[in-house]
Phi, psi and omega in degrees: 000132182276138177235139178240113179259151174225141177275106182244109181055043170092004182233132178280126183241138174280111181289343181284346181285337179266110186294336178265010182289138179224143168256132186056035175063014188229306194257138165298160182303315183293319174302313181302315180291318182285326189248343191239312181292136186243013176089342181218068184294122179274348186289151178284330180217155170238146173267129175235112174265113186223131180043047172087000182238145173255134181241149173236110191232155175284145187297341176287350178273007176250135177234131175256128179239130183264000000 
């Protein structure tokens, strides 16, 4: 099972635990990884909506665990 973690304010959170989590205000984490992320995200920041809060993080703060 794949997990997608993000470093949010110094704590690693499993984004898949929150059913309302969205990346860039559009995609659930697994959909974002499967359909949008190309392994070399050139953008400077990603918007992550997690547990009612919005974060602006660098793509290096995302970890994919298989």
